[in-house]
VEXGU-60495 format. One record per residue (C-alpha): residue number from 1; residue in one letter; z, x, y. Coordinates in Angstrom, 3 decimals, decimal comma, m for minus. Layout:
BEGIN
+-------+------+----------+----------+----------+
: rokol : doba :       up :     east :    north :
+-------+------+----------+----------+----------+
:   NUM :    A :        Z :        X :        Y :
...
+-------+------+----------+----------+----------+
This chain:
BEGIN
+-------+------+----------+----------+----------+
: rokol : doba :       up :     east :    north :
+-------+------+----------+----------+----------+
:     1 :    M :  100,971 :   76,156 :   95,700 :
:     2 :    I :   98,745 :   73,563 :   93,477 :
:     3 :    C :   98,862 :   74,258 :   89,379 :
:     4 :    P :   95,404 :   76,047 :   88,185 :
:     5 :    A :   95,487 :   73,296 :   85,029 :
:     6 :    C :   96,301 :   70,330 :   86,830 :
:     7 :    G :   96,004 :   70,487 :   90,200 :
:     8 :    S :   99,462 :   69,535 :   91,223 :
:     9 :    A :  101,729 :   70,191 :   93,116 :
:    10 :    A :  104,492 :   69,318 :   91,718 :
:    11 :    H :  106,201 :   72,512 :   90,399 :
:    12 :    E :  109,526 :   74,440 :   90,764 :
:    13 :    V :  110,082 :   78,488 :   91,134 :
:    14 :    K :  111,831 :   80,016 :   88,099 :
:    15 :    D :  112,076 :   84,036 :   88,958 :
:    16 :    S :  111,417 :   85,529 :   92,615 :
:    17 :    R :  111,431 :   88,926 :   93,342 :
:    18 :    P :  109,688 :   91,783 :   95,222 :
:    19 :    N :  107,201 :   94,574 :   93,873 :
:    20 :    A :  107,865 :   97,822 :   93,537 :
:    21 :    E :  106,572 :   98,632 :   97,386 :
:    22 :    E :  108,225 :   95,654 :   98,844 :
:    23 :    N :  105,395 :   94,476 :  100,543 :
:    24 :    A :  104,761 :   91,266 :   98,325 :
:    25 :    I :  107,137 :   89,007 :   96,353 :
:    26 :    R :  106,051 :   87,672 :   92,856 :
:    27 :    R :  106,859 :   83,668 :   91,689 :
:    28 :    R :  106,637 :   82,368 :   88,523 :
:    29 :    R :  106,500 :   79,053 :   88,798 :
:    30 :    R :  106,232 :   76,035 :   86,715 :
:    31 :    C :  104,205 :   72,834 :   86,776 :
:    32 :    G :  105,447 :   69,840 :   85,521 :
:    33 :    C :  102,794 :   70,088 :   83,350 :
:    34 :    G :  104,437 :   72,759 :   80,924 :
:    35 :    H :  101,918 :   75,384 :   82,653 :
:    36 :    R :  103,238 :   78,571 :   84,267 :
:    37 :    F :  101,620 :   80,897 :   86,336 :
:    38 :    T :  102,512 :   83,356 :   88,795 :
:    39 :    T :  101,662 :   83,360 :   92,851 :
:    40 :    F :  102,027 :   86,550 :   94,828 :
:    41 :    E :  103,058 :   86,012 :   98,713 :
:    42 :    V :  102,075 :   89,474 :  100,503 :
:    43 :    L :  103,729 :   90,477 :  103,619 :
:    44 :    R :  100,960 :   91,266 :  106,652 :
:    45 :    E :  101,187 :   92,205 :  110,150 :
:    46 :    D :   99,780 :   89,693 :  112,117 :
:    47 :    P :   97,402 :   91,031 :  114,708 :
:    48 :    E :   98,613 :   87,756 :  116,962 :
:    49 :    L :  101,781 :   89,389 :  117,444 :
:    50 :    I :  102,428 :   90,501 :  121,082 :
:    51 :    G :  103,066 :   94,362 :  121,804 :
:    52 :    P :  105,083 :   96,240 :  124,032 :
:    53 :    N :  102,322 :   97,412 :  126,259 :
:    54 :    D :  100,192 :   93,786 :  126,233 :
:    55 :    R :  100,590 :   92,016 :  129,861 :
:    56 :    S :   98,035 :   89,561 :  129,461 :
:    57 :    K :   99,343 :   88,730 :  126,155 :
:    58 :    W :  103,330 :   88,335 :  127,160 :
:    59 :    R :  102,502 :   86,939 :  131,328 :
:    60 :    R :  100,132 :   83,828 :  128,654 :
:    61 :    A :  103,437 :   83,389 :  126,889 :
:    62 :    A :  105,601 :   82,966 :  129,337 :
:    63 :    E :  103,218 :   80,226 :  131,675 :
:    64 :    M :  102,509 :   78,234 :  128,302 :
:    65 :    Q :  106,648 :   78,187 :  127,535 :
:    66 :    A :  106,959 :   77,217 :  131,461 :
:    67 :    L :  104,462 :   74,472 :  130,595 :
:    68 :    F :  106,232 :   73,525 :  127,475 :
:    69 :    R :  109,298 :   73,389 :  129,286 :
:    70 :    K :  108,226 :   72,371 :  132,433 :
:    71 :    L :  109,013 :   75,477 :  134,480 :
:    72 :    D :  107,327 :   76,211 :  137,931 :
:    73 :    L :  104,722 :   78,936 :  137,514 :
:    74 :    E :  106,815 :   80,908 :  139,768 :
:    75 :    D :  109,822 :   81,252 :  138,120 :
:    76 :    A :  107,868 :   81,872 :  134,899 :
:    77 :    H :  106,294 :   85,287 :  136,513 :
:    78 :    L :  109,527 :   85,928 :  138,053 :
:    79 :    A :  111,316 :   85,763 :  134,970 :
:    80 :    L :  109,080 :   88,189 :  133,183 :
:    81 :    A :  109,099 :   90,043 :  135,742 :
:    82 :    L :  112,903 :   91,177 :  135,913 :
:    83 :    V :  112,175 :   90,824 :  131,251 :
:    84 :    R :  110,180 :   94,074 :  132,128 :
:    85 :    R :  112,407 :   95,875 :  135,217 :
:    86 :    L :  115,691 :   95,486 :  131,866 :
:    87 :    S :  113,569 :   96,890 :  129,569 :
:    88 :    G :  112,603 :   99,673 :  131,573 :
:    89 :    A :  108,631 :   98,892 :  131,949 :
:    90 :    E :  107,269 :   98,871 :  135,180 :
:    91 :    A :  105,549 :   95,356 :  136,317 :
:    92 :    S :  101,492 :   96,444 :  137,312 :
:    93 :    E :  100,141 :   95,211 :  140,565 :
:    94 :    Q :   99,301 :   92,203 :  139,106 :
:    95 :    D :  102,827 :   91,209 :  138,376 :
:    96 :    R :  103,859 :   92,203 :  141,546 :
:    97 :    E :  101,632 :   89,656 :  143,351 :
:    98 :    A :  102,687 :   87,438 :  140,937 :
:    99 :    A :  106,011 :   87,045 :  141,684 :
+-------+------+----------+----------+----------+
C-alpha cells in the first residue's frame, strides 16, 4: 500500500476488521507523515482455481509439478490416475492411455 498523501510505502496498520458481509477486510493505516487512510481487501474467487471435473487443468498441474520436482511424466500421470480413483472420480479414456 502507498500513502495517498505522500506516496510512501512506510506505514502501519492501526485497526483491522472484517466488514458486515465478511467478504472484505477493512484496515485503518497510518503513514509516517501522519496521514491516516483506510484500505479494503476484498476476498474474491480466483477464476484460475481448478475444479474437480477439469481434467485438462489437473493434468497440466501434475505435469508442471513433475517437471518442477524432476519426476518422470509417466509417474505423474499414474499418480493423477490414482488420486482420481481414490476420490471416486472415473478416469477418462485419455487418462487411461497416458497411464
